[in-house]
N, C-alpha and C positions, 0 to 999 in steps of 0.2 A: 524469433528469439527464444521461444519456449518449445519444449518437446512433450510428447505424451508421458515420458518418464518424469519430467519436471512436474507435470500435472499430478501424477500418482504420488510423487514425493510431497507435494503441497497438500494433497488430500490426507496423507498420513500425518503430516505435521499438524494440520488443522484438527485432527482427532484428539489432540492433546489439550485443546482449549474449549471452554464452554461457550464462548461467544467471540464474534469478530466485530471490532469497532472500526468505523471508517469516518470519513468526512465528505461533505458535498464536493469539496475540491478534488479529492481522490476519485470519486465517482465520475466527475466531469472529465478528468484526464483519461480514465478507462473508456468512457463513452467516445471521446475524441479518437483514441487509438483504434477502437473497434470500427468507428466510422471510416477509417482509412482502408479497411479491408474491402475486397471485392465480394460480390454476391456469388454463391449462397453463404459463404462463411460469415459475412457481415450480419445477415439476417439471423443466422443460427446463433451467433455470439450475442446479439441483442436479445434474443429470446432467453438465452441462459442468464444474461445479466439481469433481465427483469425478474427472474425467479430468485436469483441470488440476493438481489437487493432486499427482498422480503425477509431474509433471515439475518441481515446485517443490523448492527446497532449504529445508527448514524448520529454523530456528534457534530454540532455546529460550533465552529470557532470563527468569531467575527474577524473580518479582514483587518480591521483596525488593531485588534489584539495580535494578530499574526504578524503584521508589519512592525510591531514593536519588538518582536523577537530578533535578536542580533543576527540570526541566520538568514533572515529575509533578504538582505542585500546580497548575500552570497549564493543562496540556493532557490530563492523565489517563494511565491505565495503558498503553493501546496506543501512544500517541505516545511515552511514556517508553521503552517497549521498542524502538521504532524508533530513538530517539535513542541508546540503548545499543548497538544493532546497528550504527548508523552510525559508531560509533567504529572499526569494522573498515573495510576498504577497499570498502564497498558504497555506490554512489550510491543516493539515495532518490528515488522517484517518488511524488508525492502530489498531491491536489487541495486539501489543507488548507493555506490560506495561512499560518496561525499556525505550523504545524509547519515549513513550508518556510522561513519567515522565521527562525525559531529556529535551524534547522540551517544555513542560509546564513550567519547572523551568527556561527556557530561555525566557519565555514570548511569545512563539510561539503558535499560535492558533492550538491546536492539540486535536483531538477527539479519545477517546478509544472506539472502537466498542463494547467491552465487557460491558462498562458502558451503552451504548445506548441499547444494547441487554437486559440488566437487567431492564431498564425502560420500554421496550416494553412488558415484561412479565406482 
């Protein structure tokens, strides 16, 4: 789904921010995606993930709070935690069009990486 050019674009985009905020739900989804890879890529990605996690700011959103968000029934738990976290002053970067549209409609600063990717071409 992603290319080396996407990675370079993401690194450039990342340089504009002083920190990256995530949730345990997001990290679990990333871990699950990486777990579907074959070796040696899976091992290499887990090694990178373990170093990246050290520089992330992890925010916990209780599942009971996330399920109270109206987006939970439509987009699920991880997106609901992102929605709750986005109530803080954190812009959201996603490839999920439905989440991006929902956040944008609420006036939350959200970036769809697929739009950035298209501009980078």
